[in-house]
N, C-alpha and C positions, 0 to 999 in steps of 0.2 A: 441500555436498553434492555428490554427482556428478549430480544430478538437475537442478542449477542452482537458480536461485532460485525458480522456478515449483514446484519440489518441496517448498518449505520449508512448514512448518506456518504457517498463518495467510496465506499468500500464494495468490491466484488470479490466472491469468493469460489474458489473450484472445490468440490463439483457442484455446488449449488446451482451458480448462474450460468455453468456450461451445459447443465443437463436439465435445467427447469425445475429443480427440487425446491420444496419450501424449506424457508429457513426456521431453526427453533433454537431456543437457548441451550440446548444440550449437544448440538451438533452445529459448530461453526464451519466445518470445512477448513480450507487453507486460503489465506488472503492471496489473491492473484492480481489484483487492480487496486490502485489507490488514486483517486482524482479529488484532490483538495486545493484547488485554485482558490487565491483570494480569500484566504483564512487568517490573515495577519499572523503567521508563523515567522518567527526569526530565529537567528542564531544559526548553528550548525545542525546539519540533517542528523537526526539521532541514530547512533550505532544500532540500535535495534532493527533500523529498517534495512541493514545489510545482514544483520545475524540472526533475526526472528521470522523473517519472511521468504523462505527459500522458494516457494513457488511464484513469487512477485514476477509479472510479466509486463506490467504497465505502471508507471510512476508519474503522476502529473502534480507537481506542487509550485505551478507557475503562479506569477504574481503575488508572491510572498515577499519575506525579506531574509532568506537565507544567505549566508556568507561563509567564506572559509573555503579549504579544499575539500575535495570529495575523497572520502577514505578509501585505502587500497581494497578494503573488505568489499566493496562494491563488486569485486570479480566473483564473489560467492552467488550471486544473483544470475545464475546460468540461464534463466528463463527470460531475463529481462530484455525486451524488444523496445520498449518506449520509456525514455526519460528525460523529463522537462522540469527544470528549475529556473526558468528565464523569468 
């Protein structure tokens, strides 16, 4: 999308969404929220979720087909308050 990742459905970014700033392709901010329920995702949760999203505070991937164990790298997500993979 020409809006960048912060303009995608199910993605919220800081500071854009916290301060009501407009999204543009040149300034994405930092992903703080992922809501991707019922997207037919399967397998292991990608390592990039743990390593590339340091400001993630909310993750909802419920009603998908994830399996396996949660990597210890989840400890890197120090702002994570909501985590749903059910």
